[in-house]
C-alpha positions as CSV (number, residue, x, y, z in Angstrom):
1,X,0.0,0.0,0.0
2,X,1.1,3.5,-0.7
3,X,-0.3,7.0,-0.3
4,X,-2.2,8.8,-3.1
5,X,-3.1,12.5,-2.8
6,X,-5.2,14.4,-5.3
7,X,-4.6,18.1,-5.0
8,X,-6.6,20.9,-6.8
9,X,-6.3,24.7,-6.6
10,X,-9.1,24.5,-3.9
11,X,-7.1,22.1,-1.7
12,X,-6.6,18.4,-1.0
13,X,-9.4,16.3,-2.5
14,X,-8.1,12.9,-1.5
15,X,-5.5,11.5,0.8
16,X,-5.7,7.7,0.9
17,X,-3.6,4.5,1.0
18,X,-4.2,2.3,-2.0
19,X,-2.7,-0.9,-3.6
20,X,-2.4,0.7,-7.1
21,X,-3.4,3.7,-9.1
22,X,-3.8,4.1,-12.9
23,X,-3.2,7.6,-14.2
24,X,-4.2,9.0,-17.6
25,X,-0.7,9.9,-18.8
26,X,-0.1,12.1,-21.8
27,X,1.6,9.1,-23.5
28,X,-0.9,6.5,-22.3
29,X,-2.2,4.9,-19.1
30,X,0.4,4.5,-16.3
31,X,0.0,2.0,-13.5
32,X,1.7,2.9,-10.2
33,X,2.5,0.5,-7.4
34,X,4.4,0.9,-4.2
35,X,8.2,1.3,-4.7
36,X,7.7,2.8,-8.2
37,X,10.7,4.5,-9.6
38,X,10.6,8.3,-8.8
39,X,9.3,10.3,-11.8
40,X,7.1,13.3,-12.8
41,X,4.5,12.6,-15.5
42,X,2.2,14.9,-17.5
43,X,-1.5,14.0,-17.2
44,X,-4.2,14.5,-19.7
45,X,-8.0,14.8,-19.1
46,X,-9.3,11.4,-18.2
47,X,-10.1,8.7,-15.6
48,X,-7.9,8.1,-12.5
49,X,-8.5,4.7,-11.0
50,X,-7.6,3.8,-7.4
51,X,-7.4,0.1,-6.6
52,X,-7.9,-1.6,-3.1
53,X,-6.4,-4.9,-4.5
54,X,-5.0,-5.9,-7.8
55,X,-8.5,-6.3,-9.2
56,X,-10.9,-4.3,-7.0
57,X,-11.4,-0.7,-7.8
58,X,-11.7,1.4,-4.7
59,X,-12.6,4.8,-6.2
60,X,-12.5,6.6,-9.6
61,X,-12.1,10.3,-10.5
62,X,-12.4,12.2,-13.7
63,X,-9.5,14.7,-13.8
64,X,-8.4,17.6,-15.9
65,X,-4.9,18.1,-17.2
66,X,-2.1,18.2,-14.7
67,X,0.9,16.2,-13.5
68,X,1.8,13.5,-11.0
69,X,4.8,13.4,-8.8
70,X,5.6,9.7,-8.1
71,X,8.1,8.3,-5.6
72,X,8.5,4.9,-3.7
73,X,6.0,5.7,-1.0
74,X,3.5,8.1,-2.6
75,X,1.9,9.6,-5.7
76,X,0.8,13.3,-5.7
77,X,-1.6,14.2,-8.4
78,X,-1.9,17.9,-9.2
79,X,-4.8,18.8,-11.4
80,X,-7.1,21.8,-12.2
81,X,-10.1,19.8,-11.1
82,X,-11.2,16.2,-10.1
83,X,-14.6,14.8,-9.7
84,X,-15.5,11.5,-8.0
85,X,-17.3,9.1,-10.3
86,X,-20.3,7.3,-8.7
């Protein structure tokens, strides 16, 4: 498990421990697990999926363009807006 934070101009929308997240990267979907190599990736408008287990989706968000800062223990998603998908 590792920490994912979704941060918008209005503040922190989510701060949660997850098994995996899948980001809508500019160059395609990017799956992030604990101990991922540190990197910064540009994000495009799309769906961000947070997984509780390898196959069970915990939450989903539609996000606008932004970027993600990834390191071994966490993934910080900076975006103009994010909306939880029911």
